[in-house]
Structures are given as C-alpha cells and as structure tokens.
KOLLO-24281 format. One record per residue: residue number from 1; x negated, y negated, z negated of N, C-alpha, C in turn. Coordinates in Angstrom, 2 decimals. Each point is the difference from the previous one (the first is absolute). Example, Ala and Ser with C-alpha at 12.3 -4.5 7.8 and 13.67 -1.06 7.14 Angstrom:
KOLLO-24281
+-----+---------+---------+---------+---------+---------+---------+---------+---------+---------+
: num :     nc1 :     nc2 :     nc3 :    cac1 :    cac2 :    cac3 :     cc1 :     cc2 :     cc3 :
+-----+---------+---------+---------+---------+---------+---------+---------+---------+---------+
:   1 :  -13.19 :    5.69 :   -7.80 :    0.89 :   -1.19 :    0.00 :   -0.90 :   -1.20 :    0.00 :
:   2 :    0.35 :   -1.05 :    0.72 :   -0.82 :   -1.19 :   -0.06 :    0.77 :   -1.09 :   -0.73 :
+-----+---------+---------+---------+---------+---------+---------+---------+---------+---------+
END
This chain:
KOLLO-24281
+-----+---------+---------+---------+---------+---------+---------+---------+---------+---------+
: num :     nc1 :     nc2 :     nc3 :    cac1 :    cac2 :    cac3 :     cc1 :     cc2 :     cc3 :
+-----+---------+---------+---------+---------+---------+---------+---------+---------+---------+
:   1 :  -42.56 :    4.96 :    6.43 :    0.94 :    0.51 :   -0.97 :    0.09 :   -0.93 :   -1.20 :
:   2 :   -1.16 :   -0.54 :   -0.41 :   -0.04 :   -0.91 :   -1.14 :    0.84 :   -1.24 :    0.29 :
:   3 :    0.00 :   -0.47 :    1.24 :    0.77 :   -1.20 :    0.38 :    1.49 :    0.23 :   -0.17 :
:   4 :    0.47 :    1.22 :    0.25 :    1.42 :    0.32 :   -0.18 :    0.36 :    0.16 :   -1.46 :
:   5 :   -0.92 :    0.45 :   -0.82 :    0.29 :    0.25 :   -1.41 :    0.19 :   -1.30 :   -0.79 :
:   6 :   -0.72 :   -1.05 :    0.35 :    0.09 :   -1.25 :   -0.76 :    1.40 :   -0.61 :    0.08 :
:   7 :    0.61 :   -0.17 :    1.20 :    1.37 :   -0.55 :    0.03 :    1.00 :    0.90 :   -0.73 :
:   8 :   -0.20 :    1.30 :    0.07 :    0.90 :    0.92 :   -0.68 :   -0.06 :   -0.19 :   -1.52 :
:   9 :   -1.20 :   -0.14 :   -0.53 :   -0.18 :   -0.20 :   -1.45 :    0.62 :   -1.33 :   -0.42 :
:  10 :   -0.17 :   -1.05 :    0.80 :    0.59 :   -1.30 :   -0.31 :    1.53 :    0.09 :   -0.01 :
:  11 :    0.55 :    0.67 :    1.02 :    1.45 :    0.18 :    0.07 :    0.51 :    0.81 :   -1.18 :
:  12 :   -0.68 :    1.06 :   -0.35 :    0.40 :    0.82 :   -1.14 :   -0.03 :   -0.80 :   -1.29 :
:  13 :   -1.03 :   -0.79 :   -0.20 :   -0.10 :   -0.83 :   -1.21 :    1.13 :   -1.01 :   -0.05 :
:  14 :    0.35 :   -0.61 :    1.11 :    1.08 :   -0.98 :    0.05 :    1.34 :    0.65 :   -0.34 :
:  15 :    0.24 :    1.19 :    0.51 :    1.26 :    0.71 :   -0.26 :    0.12 :    0.42 :   -1.45 :
:  16 :   -1.09 :    0.47 :   -0.58 :    0.08 :    0.49 :   -1.38 :    0.07 :   -1.13 :   -1.01 :
:  17 :   -0.45 :   -1.21 :    0.38 :    0.05 :   -1.11 :   -0.95 :    1.32 :   -0.77 :    0.08 :
:  18 :    0.79 :    0.24 :    1.03 :    1.28 :   -0.71 :    0.13 :    0.97 :    0.48 :   -1.06 :
:  19 :    0.65 :   -0.93 :   -0.65 :    0.97 :    0.33 :   -1.04 :    1.41 :   -0.24 :    0.53 :
:  20 :    0.89 :    0.97 :   -0.12 :    1.38 :   -0.23 :    0.42 :    0.65 :   -1.02 :   -0.92 :
:  21 :    1.02 :   -0.67 :    0.50 :    0.70 :   -0.98 :   -0.82 :    0.69 :    0.71 :   -1.16 :
:  22 :    0.35 :   -0.77 :   -1.01 :    0.54 :    0.56 :   -1.24 :    1.35 :    0.67 :    0.18 :
:  23 :    0.72 :   -0.35 :    1.07 :    1.34 :    0.58 :    0.17 :    0.01 :    1.29 :    0.81 :
:  24 :   -1.16 :    0.55 :    0.29 :   -0.09 :    1.24 :    0.76 :   -0.18 :    1.17 :   -0.95 :
:  25 :    0.89 :    0.98 :    0.11 :   -0.11 :    1.23 :   -0.78 :   -0.08 :    1.15 :    0.98 :
:  26 :   -0.91 :    0.90 :   -0.25 :   -0.15 :    1.15 :    0.87 :    1.30 :    0.80 :    0.07 :
:  27 :    0.48 :    0.20 :    1.21 :    1.19 :    0.81 :    0.20 :    1.32 :   -0.72 :   -0.25 :
:  28 :   -0.01 :   -1.29 :   -0.31 :    1.26 :   -0.69 :   -0.28 :    0.83 :   -0.20 :    1.26 :
:  29 :   -0.62 :    0.02 :    1.16 :    0.75 :   -0.20 :    1.25 :    1.02 :    1.11 :    0.23 :
:  30 :   -0.40 :    1.25 :   -0.20 :    0.89 :    1.12 :    0.29 :    1.28 :   -0.07 :   -0.83 :
:  31 :   -0.13 :   -0.27 :   -1.27 :    1.18 :   -0.10 :   -0.87 :    0.90 :   -1.14 :    0.48 :
:  32 :   -0.58 :   -1.15 :    0.29 :    0.77 :   -1.14 :    0.46 :    0.69 :    0.31 :    1.33 :
:  33 :   -0.72 :    0.58 :    0.94 :    0.54 :    0.28 :    1.33 :    1.16 :    0.98 :   -0.07 :
:  34 :   -0.14 :    1.05 :   -0.79 :    1.10 :    0.97 :   -0.14 :    1.25 :   -0.67 :   -0.56 :
:  35 :   -0.17 :   -0.85 :   -0.99 :    1.13 :   -0.74 :   -0.59 :    0.59 :   -0.97 :    1.03 :
:  36 :   -0.87 :   -0.67 :    0.73 :    0.43 :   -0.96 :    1.01 :    0.82 :    0.68 :    1.10 :
:  37 :   -0.41 :    1.20 :    0.39 :    0.75 :    0.74 :    1.02 :    1.42 :    0.31 :   -0.47 :
:  38 :    0.15 :    0.38 :   -1.26 :    1.34 :    0.25 :   -0.55 :    0.83 :   -1.28 :   -0.04 :
:  39 :   -0.62 :   -1.08 :   -0.43 :    0.70 :   -1.29 :   -0.04 :    0.39 :   -0.47 :    1.39 :
:  40 :   -0.89 :    0.20 :    0.97 :    0.24 :   -0.43 :    1.38 :    1.20 :    0.74 :    0.61 :
:  41 :    0.02 :    1.32 :   -0.18 :    1.10 :    0.77 :    0.60 :    1.32 :   -0.27 :   -0.72 :
:  42 :   -0.03 :   -0.21 :   -1.32 :    1.22 :   -0.35 :   -0.73 :    0.51 :   -1.37 :    0.46 :
:  43 :   -0.91 :   -0.94 :    0.20 :    0.39 :   -1.33 :    0.48 :    0.59 :    0.09 :    1.41 :
:  44 :   -0.60 :    0.82 :    0.85 :    0.53 :    0.18 :    1.36 :    1.42 :    0.55 :   -0.05 :
:  45 :    0.25 :    0.95 :   -0.88 :    1.33 :    0.59 :   -0.13 :    1.03 :   -1.05 :   -0.45 :
:  46 :   -0.45 :   -0.97 :   -0.78 :    0.88 :   -1.08 :   -0.46 :    0.10 :   -1.14 :    1.00 :
:  47 :   -0.86 :    0.02 :    1.02 :   -0.06 :   -1.11 :    0.94 :   -0.70 :   -1.21 :   -0.58 :
:  48 :   -0.90 :    0.21 :   -0.94 :   -0.67 :   -1.06 :   -0.76 :   -1.38 :   -0.31 :    0.58 :
:  49 :   -0.02 :   -0.87 :    1.01 :   -1.25 :   -0.35 :    0.67 :   -0.95 :   -0.73 :   -0.95 :
:  50 :    0.52 :   -0.82 :   -0.90 :   -0.87 :   -0.74 :   -0.93 :   -0.87 :    0.95 :   -0.81 :
:  51 :    0.58 :    1.07 :   -0.53 :   -0.78 :    0.97 :   -0.76 :   -0.97 :    0.75 :    0.91 :
:  52 :    0.42 :    0.34 :    1.20 :   -0.89 :    0.68 :    0.94 :   -1.23 :   -0.85 :    0.30 :
:  53 :    0.19 :   -1.30 :    0.10 :   -1.10 :   -0.90 :    0.36 :   -1.00 :   -0.18 :   -1.14 :
:  54 :    0.36 :    0.37 :   -1.22 :   -0.93 :   -0.14 :   -1.13 :   -1.25 :    0.85 :    0.17 :
:  55 :    0.06 :    1.04 :    0.83 :   -1.18 :    0.83 :    0.20 :   -1.00 :   -0.63 :    0.95 :
:  56 :    0.44 :   -0.99 :    0.79 :   -0.86 :   -0.59 :    1.04 :   -0.71 :   -1.27 :   -0.48 :
:  57 :   -1.24 :   -0.17 :    0.43 :   -0.71 :   -1.26 :   -0.17 :    0.63 :   -1.03 :    0.93 :
:  58 :   -0.16 :   -1.26 :   -0.31 :    0.57 :   -1.06 :    0.84 :   -0.54 :    0.04 :    1.42 :
:  59 :   -1.23 :    0.47 :    0.17 :   -0.62 :    0.05 :    1.31 :   -0.01 :    1.42 :    0.60 :
:  60 :    0.92 :    0.84 :   -0.46 :    0.05 :    1.40 :    0.45 :    0.27 :    0.11 :    1.49 :
:  61 :   -0.43 :    1.14 :    0.55 :    0.22 :    0.32 :    1.41 :    0.78 :    1.31 :    0.05 :
:  62 :    1.08 :    0.02 :    0.80 :    0.80 :    1.20 :    0.18 :   -0.10 :    0.43 :    1.45 :
:  63 :   -0.34 :    1.28 :    0.21 :   -0.12 :    0.56 :    1.33 :    1.01 :    1.13 :    0.12 :
:  64 :    1.22 :   -0.36 :    0.37 :    1.09 :    0.96 :    0.13 :    0.04 :    0.53 :    1.43 :
:  65 :    0.54 :    1.21 :    0.20 :    0.04 :    0.56 :    1.35 :    0.87 :   -0.84 :    0.93 :
:  66 :   -0.47 :   -0.13 :    1.22 :    0.74 :   -0.70 :    1.07 :    0.34 :   -1.44 :   -0.35 :
:  67 :   -0.85 :   -0.62 :   -0.79 :    0.21 :   -1.39 :   -0.45 :   -1.31 :   -0.76 :    0.14 :
:  68 :    0.09 :   -1.33 :    0.16 :   -1.24 :   -0.79 :   -0.05 :   -0.53 :   -0.04 :   -1.43 :
:  69 :   -1.23 :   -0.42 :   -0.18 :   -0.57 :   -0.16 :   -1.33 :    0.81 :   -1.05 :   -0.74 :
:  70 :    0.35 :    0.32 :   -1.23 :    0.72 :   -0.95 :   -0.87 :   -0.97 :   -0.47 :   -1.06 :
:  71 :   -0.01 :   -1.31 :   -0.22 :   -0.91 :   -0.59 :   -0.99 :    0.78 :   -0.88 :   -0.96 :
:  72 :   -0.38 :    0.04 :   -1.26 :    0.60 :   -0.89 :   -1.00 :    1.52 :    0.08 :   -0.06 :
:  73 :    0.66 :   -1.11 :    0.26 :    1.46 :   -0.07 :   -0.08 :    0.70 :    0.91 :    1.01 :
:  74 :   -0.67 :    0.30 :    1.11 :    0.60 :    0.89 :    1.00 :    0.17 :    1.43 :   -0.53 :
:  75 :   -0.77 :    0.37 :   -1.02 :    0.15 :    1.32 :   -0.63 :    1.39 :    0.06 :   -0.63 :
:  76 :    0.39 :   -1.05 :   -0.71 :    1.34 :   -0.07 :   -0.61 :    1.08 :    0.12 :    1.08 :
:  77 :   -0.20 :   -0.68 :    1.09 :    1.01 :    0.01 :    1.07 :    0.18 :    1.41 :    0.57 :
:  78 :   -1.10 :    0.76 :    0.13 :    0.10 :    1.37 :    0.50 :    0.90 :    0.83 :   -0.92 :
:  79 :   -0.28 :   -0.03 :   -1.31 :    0.78 :    0.81 :   -0.95 :    1.44 :   -0.50 :   -0.10 :
:  80 :    0.22 :   -1.30 :    0.09 :    1.35 :   -0.54 :   -0.02 :    0.80 :    0.54 :    1.19 :
:  81 :   -0.60 :   -0.01 :    1.17 :    0.66 :    0.52 :    1.21 :    0.30 :    1.50 :   -0.14 :
:  82 :   -0.97 :    0.75 :   -0.51 :    0.20 :    1.44 :   -0.14 :    1.15 :    0.30 :   -0.97 :
:  83 :    0.01 :   -0.68 :   -1.14 :    1.04 :    0.26 :   -1.00 :    1.38 :   -0.46 :    0.46 :
:  84 :    0.06 :   -0.93 :    0.93 :    1.30 :   -0.46 :    0.49 :    0.67 :    1.05 :    0.89 :
:  85 :   -0.74 :    1.03 :    0.40 :    0.55 :    1.05 :    0.86 :    0.93 :    0.95 :   -0.75 :
:  86 :   -0.13 :    0.08 :   -1.33 :    0.84 :    0.91 :   -0.78 :   -0.67 :    0.39 :   -1.31 :
:  87 :    0.61 :    0.94 :   -0.68 :   -0.50 :    0.46 :   -1.30 :   -1.20 :    0.92 :    0.21 :
:  88 :   -1.09 :   -0.32 :   -0.69 :   -1.26 :    0.73 :    0.16 :   -0.18 :    1.01 :   -1.12 :
:  89 :   -0.40 :    1.21 :    0.38 :   -0.42 :    1.03 :   -0.95 :   -1.41 :    0.40 :    0.44 :
:  90 :   -1.00 :   -0.29 :   -0.84 :   -1.39 :    0.23 :    0.40 :   -0.79 :    0.71 :   -1.09 :
:  91 :   -1.01 :    0.72 :    0.45 :   -0.96 :    0.65 :   -0.89 :   -1.39 :   -0.33 :    0.51 :
:  92 :   -0.87 :   -0.42 :   -0.91 :   -1.41 :   -0.27 :    0.33 :   -0.85 :    0.86 :   -0.93 :
:  93 :   -0.91 :    0.77 :    0.58 :   -0.86 :    0.88 :   -0.80 :   -1.46 :   -0.30 :    0.33 :
:  94 :   -0.72 :   -0.52 :   -0.97 :   -1.44 :   -0.24 :    0.17 :   -0.73 :    1.32 :   -0.20 :
:  95 :   -0.72 :    0.44 :    1.01 :   -0.76 :    1.25 :   -0.13 :   -1.43 :   -0.26 :   -0.44 :
:  96 :   -0.52 :   -1.19 :    0.32 :   -1.37 :   -0.37 :   -0.38 :   -0.03 :   -1.48 :   -0.37 :
:  97 :   -0.66 :   -0.31 :   -1.10 :   -0.30 :   -1.38 :   -0.36 :   -1.48 :   -0.05 :   -0.34 :
:  98 :   -0.72 :   -0.83 :    0.74 :   -1.44 :   -0.15 :   -0.21 :   -0.25 :   -1.43 :   -0.46 :
:  99 :   -0.61 :   -0.16 :   -1.15 :   -0.23 :   -1.32 :   -0.58 :   -1.49 :   -0.28 :   -0.13 :
: 100 :   -0.38 :   -1.22 :    0.34 :   -1.35 :   -0.48 :   -0.23 :    0.11 :   -1.45 :   -0.47 :
: 101 :   -0.28 :   -0.20 :   -1.27 :    0.09 :   -1.32 :   -0.63 :    1.38 :   -0.62 :    0.22 :
: 102 :    0.07 :   -1.11 :    0.76 :    1.27 :   -0.72 :    0.17 :    0.71 :    0.35 :    1.30 :
: 103 :   -0.39 :    1.07 :    0.65 :    0.64 :    0.44 :    1.24 :    0.42 :    1.47 :   -0.14 :
: 104 :    1.12 :    0.32 :    0.62 :    0.47 :    1.39 :    0.01 :    0.65 :    0.29 :    1.34 :
: 105 :   -0.10 :    1.23 :    0.42 :    0.66 :    0.46 :    1.22 :    0.92 :    1.13 :   -0.37 :
: 106 :    1.24 :   -0.11 :    0.46 :    1.03 :    1.02 :   -0.24 :    0.35 :    0.64 :    1.33 :
: 107 :    0.06 :    1.32 :    0.01 :    0.42 :    0.77 :    1.18 :    1.15 :    0.88 :   -0.42 :
: 108 :    1.05 :    0.06 :    0.81 :    1.13 :    0.82 :   -0.38 :    0.99 :    0.22 :    1.11 :
: 109 :    1.15 :    0.49 :   -0.41 :    1.09 :    0.29 :    0.94 :    1.27 :   -0.71 :   -0.46 :
: 110 :    0.89 :   -0.18 :    0.96 :    1.28 :   -0.61 :   -0.32 :    1.12 :    0.74 :    0.73 :
: 111 :    1.18 :   -0.18 :   -0.52 :    1.21 :    0.52 :    0.63 :    1.11 :   -0.98 :   -0.34 :
: 112 :    0.80 :   -0.37 :    0.99 :    1.13 :   -0.87 :   -0.30 :    1.18 :    0.26 :    0.91 :
: 113 :    1.15 :   -0.39 :   -0.51 :    1.25 :    0.03 :    0.76 :    0.69 :   -1.33 :   -0.22 :
: 114 :    0.55 :   -0.55 :    1.07 :    0.82 :   -1.20 :   -0.11 :    1.42 :    0.39 :    0.39 :
: 115 :    0.90 :   -0.08 :   -0.98 :    1.42 :    0.30 :    0.26 :    0.64 :   -1.28 :    0.54 :
: 116 :    0.41 :    0.06 :    1.27 :    0.58 :   -1.17 :    0.64 :    1.51 :    0.13 :    0.06 :
: 117 :    0.72 :   -0.96 :   -0.53 :    1.46 :    0.05 :    0.03 :    0.53 :    0.07 :    1.44 :
: 118 :    0.81 :    0.99 :    0.28 :    0.61 :    0.13 :    1.31 :   -0.94 :    0.42 :    1.11 :
: 119 :   -1.20 :    0.45 :   -0.35 :   -0.98 :    0.42 :    1.01 :   -0.79 :    1.19 :   -0.52 :
: 120 :   -0.72 :    0.62 :    0.91 :   -0.83 :    1.15 :   -0.38 :   -1.15 :   -0.46 :   -0.90 :
: 121 :   -0.33 :    0.83 :   -0.99 :   -1.13 :   -0.30 :   -0.89 :   -1.31 :    0.00 :    0.78 :
: 122 :   -0.94 :   -0.76 :   -0.50 :   -1.34 :   -0.04 :    0.56 :   -0.93 :    0.63 :   -1.03 :
: 123 :   -0.91 :    0.84 :    0.44 :   -0.94 :    0.63 :   -0.92 :   -1.38 :    0.06 :    0.60 :
: 124 :   -0.98 :    0.11 :   -0.87 :   -1.38 :    0.12 :    0.45 :   -0.84 :    0.67 :   -1.08 :
: 125 :   -1.04 :    0.66 :    0.43 :   -1.04 :    0.51 :   -0.89 :   -1.33 :   -0.40 :    0.62 :
: 126 :   -0.99 :   -0.23 :   -0.84 :   -1.29 :   -0.39 :    0.54 :   -1.06 :   -0.11 :   -1.07 :
: 127 :   -1.06 :   -0.70 :    0.35 :   -1.13 :   -0.16 :   -0.90 :   -0.39 :   -1.48 :   -0.03 :
: 128 :   -0.79 :   -0.36 :   -1.02 :   -0.36 :   -1.40 :   -0.17 :   -1.35 :   -0.14 :   -0.69 :
: 129 :   -0.55 :   -1.20 :    0.10 :   -1.20 :   -0.40 :   -0.73 :    0.26 :   -1.41 :   -0.51 :
: 130 :   -0.26 :   -0.23 :   -1.27 :    0.11 :   -1.34 :   -0.58 :   -1.33 :   -0.33 :   -0.67 :
: 131 :   -0.50 :   -1.20 :    0.27 :   -1.19 :   -0.50 :   -0.67 :    0.48 :   -0.98 :   -1.07 :
: 132 :   -0.47 :    0.22 :   -1.22 :    0.38 :   -0.82 :   -1.15 :   -1.20 :   -0.79 :   -0.49 :
: 133 :    0.26 :   -1.20 :   -0.55 :   -1.05 :   -0.82 :   -0.58 :    0.51 :   -0.50 :   -1.36 :
: 134 :   -0.88 :    0.02 :   -0.99 :    0.38 :   -0.48 :   -1.33 :   -0.56 :   -1.39 :   -0.22 :
: 135 :    0.88 :   -0.94 :   -0.28 :   -0.38 :   -1.38 :   -0.29 :    0.82 :   -0.47 :   -1.19 :
: 136 :   -0.65 :   -0.64 :   -0.94 :    0.72 :   -0.53 :   -1.16 :    0.74 :    1.06 :   -0.78 :
: 137 :   -0.55 :    1.22 :   -0.02 :    0.60 :    1.08 :   -0.76 :    1.14 :    0.72 :    0.69 :
: 138 :    0.30 :   -0.35 :    1.26 :    1.14 :    0.60 :    0.71 :   -0.45 :    0.63 :    1.32 :
: 139 :    0.42 :    1.24 :    0.21 :   -0.23 :    0.67 :    1.27 :    1.06 :   -0.47 :    0.99 :
: 140 :   -0.42 :   -0.35 :    1.22 :    0.91 :   -0.40 :    1.06 :   -0.46 :    0.63 :    1.30 :
: 141 :    0.97 :    0.41 :    0.82 :   -0.31 :    0.55 :    1.32 :   -0.45 :   -1.13 :    0.92 :
: 142 :   -1.13 :    0.19 :    0.66 :   -0.50 :   -0.99 :    0.94 :    0.12 :    0.47 :    1.45 :
: 143 :    0.09 :    1.30 :    0.19 :    0.19 :    0.56 :    1.35 :    0.83 :    1.27 :   -0.13 :
: 144 :    1.06 :    0.07 :    0.80 :    0.95 :    1.12 :   -0.06 :    0.28 :    0.44 :    1.43 :
: 145 :   -0.34 :    1.25 :    0.29 :    0.26 :    0.54 :    1.34 :    0.67 :    1.35 :   -0.14 :
: 146 :    1.02 :    0.23 :    0.81 :    0.68 :    1.29 :   -0.02 :    0.42 :    0.37 :    1.40 :
: 147 :    0.11 :    1.32 :    0.24 :    0.46 :    0.46 :    1.30 :    0.73 :    1.32 :   -0.13 :
: 148 :    0.86 :    0.23 :    0.96 :    0.94 :    1.12 :   -0.02 :   -0.64 :    1.31 :    0.43 :
: 149 :    0.52 :    1.08 :   -0.56 :   -0.37 :    1.34 :    0.45 :    0.97 :    0.49 :    1.08 :
: 150 :    1.12 :   -0.72 :    0.18 :    1.03 :    0.43 :    0.95 :   -0.42 :   -0.32 :    1.43 :
: 151 :    0.35 :    0.89 :    0.88 :   -0.30 :   -0.21 :    1.44 :    1.29 :   -0.41 :    0.69 :
: 152 :   -0.15 :   -0.84 :    0.96 :    1.19 :   -0.47 :    0.73 :    0.25 :    0.85 :    1.21 :
+-----+---------+---------+---------+---------+---------+---------+---------+---------+---------+
END
C-alpha cells in the first residue's frame, strides 16, 4: 500500500504546484463559447465563411456526419460547400461547458435549415461536442464533431 501512496503524493504535489498561464481565467470559456456560437450562426446566415473560421484553430479537425475527417484548410472547404447549398438558418445551444486551464469541452444541440432556391429545404437537428484550446489569449476550436438526431 505504501508503494502506491508515494507516486500518488508525487502526482498530487506536481498538480498543485502547476501555475496556469496568465491568460487563463476561471469560467472565461463559457462566456466566449456562447458569444462565439451567436457569431457563428449569424455568419452562417450571411454566408460569411471567413467569420465562421475565426472560431477554429489552424490545425482544427472537423468530424461531420457522412464525411471524411477534415483537417486545417479542409474545414473551410466543408463550410464553404455547405453554405453554397442555400441560405442557412441555424441555432446552436451549449448545454454544458467544462473548462480546465487552457482546455474546454462544449456539449450541445443544433438545429438548422438550408433554404435552397427552386428546391426543397434541407433541415437537421442533432448534438455536438467541441474541444477548445486557449493560446495567446484566444479560445479556438481544435476538434468539432456533430451528428444528426434524424433517422433515415
């Protein structure tokens, strides 16, 4: 039992002595993420991919349903293709944001409709998880996965 206690005490001491970087504020992720979700959906409605991409880190990974993994610049291409289908009306609601130092995880739901000129609208509802990382004072999404609640 004593052999197990020593590594635990060392680990505990290492964790308690670690200092977060100066740009980390407890709970700042949730406020930023909620604002970012509003900006993201407003940008989607305008067809503004540049603003949508501001939430992503340069090395972000997007895991969209029925799509291959998108990395970096391919994330932009996914959203560009989606927005080219028509006018987007979307809602994103974060139900949980868990933050630890410079990392945060967001869990929530989404709903969107794409109004396609001369064609039937496309709609979806589902859930998502986004992992955020704070670097240089800015929160950016590093992993974004979402999937539909609709059955085919």
